[in-house]
N, C-alpha and C positions, 0 to 999 in steps of 0.2 A: 081425436084422433082425424080427425078434419081441417082441423084446426096447421096441425106439423099438413095434410098434403096443400094444405092451401096453402099454408104459407110457405112450402116447397115450388108450387107450379109459382108462384108471383117472382119468387130467384130467380125460376131458370127462362122469365121470361123474356123476347129479348125485348131489350129498349128501357132493361130497368136500375136504375138503380145498385150495381152490389156493397152492400155497409162495410167499414168494418167492423168491431169489437174493438171492444172498452176493457176486455176478461182475457191475454193468450190464452188460458186455457181454451177456451169456448175459439179459437181459429182451425185448432183441434178433436172437433168434437168429437168422442171417442163412439164408436161404430158400433150393430150389436154384436153379441156373441154368438146370436142362434144359431141353431145348423135348419137348414133348410132339408126339408127331409128326402124329394132324389125328386126323382119320375114315379107316376103315375104305375100300379103295378100293369102289366094287363099278362089276358085270357094266351096263356102260351094252349100251339096249332098240338094239336088229334095226334098225336106221339101213337102210331104203326108202327102192329106186332108180329108177325104170322107165325104162327102155331098150328106146327104143325100133328094131325089129327084121323091118324088112321087108316093112313096114305093122303089124303086133301089135307091143303092148306089151307086155314081160318085169319085169316087181317082181323086182327080189332086190332081197338084203339079209344080209345079216349080223351077226354081231354082233363089237365089234373087242376077238378073242381075245388078241393084241400087245398093243391099250392096255392091255390090263388089263396083263394082268404086267408089261410093267414100270412099277403103278401098282402092278401090289402088289408086288414087290422094293425100290420106292424105300420105299416102306411098309413090307419088313421093315425094310431099314439102319436108319432111323431113325428105328421101336422098336427098332430091337439100340442103337442109340448113345444112347436115355435109359435104356433100363436100366438100360447102365453106366456112363452119371453117374449115375442118383439111388444105384445100387449104390455109389458110390466117395462121396456126397455121407452115407450110412448110415455110406460105414465110416470118414467119416471121422468123423459124429456121435457114430458108438459109443468114438473116439477120444480125443475132450475127457473121455467124458462114464468115460472109463478116466482117463487124469491127471486129473482132478478128484478119483476115485474113493483116488490118492493120495497127491495132498496133502492128503486127508483121514485117512487111516487114516499118512500120517508124522507130523503132528501128533499125531494122538493115540496113537501111540506115546511118542509123545518126551514125552508130558504125565504117559505112568507111569510113566517112569525111574524108580528111588527118584533 
């Protein structure tokens, strides 16, 4: 993954030449179809409630900890799925680069043969 990030940074750097492609299908290399998990859940404020009790109003309330924990668990699950999807995308891109490099090395080796 570090190689891809470095490659992306180098290709986006000002003053660098942009290379073309010998493989038109790579001109529109597919973007990942991974689903981002969305915003991190936040703890909601206290839900105030006024309860009449024998002529006296009592204000009660508390944070929805159970609901928050459920949202956190769902977020963590979605984040894990997103991370796995992105790791698979990067691994597949690395395999594509390795295949291209192997073909180039084979072509170079073949032309060097006497």
